[in-house]
N, C-alpha and C positions, 0 to 999 in steps of 0.2 A: 880418401882412404885408399891405401895401396892394395893391390891384389896379393893375397896370401898364397904361398906355395902349398901344394898338397903334401900331407905327411905320408911317408912311405910305410909299408907294412913291414914290421920287424919279425924275424924268425925267433930271435932270442933276446933276452934282456941285455946280453953282452952286445949284440948288434945295435940295439937302441942306444946304449951307453956310448958306444964308439961314434954313432951318428951325431949325438948331441955334443960330443967333445969337439967336433969339427964344423958344426953348423950354428948359425945364429937363430935362436928361437923366435926373434921378432919377425923373421921372414915366414914363419909357419903359424904363429899364434897371435890373435888380437888381444893383447893384454889389457886393453881398455874395457873389455867385457869380462875380465876375470872376476870371480866371486870368492869370498873368503870360504875356506874349507874348514870344517869342524870334524875332528876325529875323537869322539868321546871315549872310545875304548882303548886309546893308547895309554900306556903307563907313563905318568909324568916323569920328566927327567929329574934327577936329583943332583945335588951338589954337596960335596963333603965340606964340612966346616969344623973348626976347632972351637970348643966351648969349654971354658974353665969354670968348674963348679967346686964349691967347697966339698971336701971329702964326705962330711956328714950328710949333706944333701944328696950326693950321688949314692951313698949307701942306702939312704931312705928310698930313693927312686928304685934302686935295684930290688929292695925288699918288696915294694909295691908291685913291681913288674913280675917278680917271682910268684907272688900271690895270684896274679892273673895268668901266669904261665906264658908270658910273652917276653921278648927281648927288651931290655930297658930302653934301648934307643927307640924302639917302636912306641913304647909308652910315652916317652918324651915327645915324639912327633905327634901322637894322638892328642896329648894335652895341649901342645902348642896350637895345633889346628883348631881344636875346640875353642880355645881362648880367643884366637884371632877371629874366628867366625862369630863368636858372641859379641866381641867388641865392635864388629862392623855392622851390627844390627841397629 
């Protein structure tokens, strides 16, 4: 195993960013000892999709969403998430 270099102390995030843009992290970090990081409080990233629905179905969804006082897209996401979760059991 090769000897790792010591990490410098950075005054600002900008300094650290500039450092990593010009240095190889393998000289400073032993990646064989890396562990998976879990960030449970991060908002999941979303992806926009196009979904064609019959107008009558969309109208019904909008009515249900209005009854619950939530945006219809949020209601669709909640229904989809619930259905997927139940089908994975």
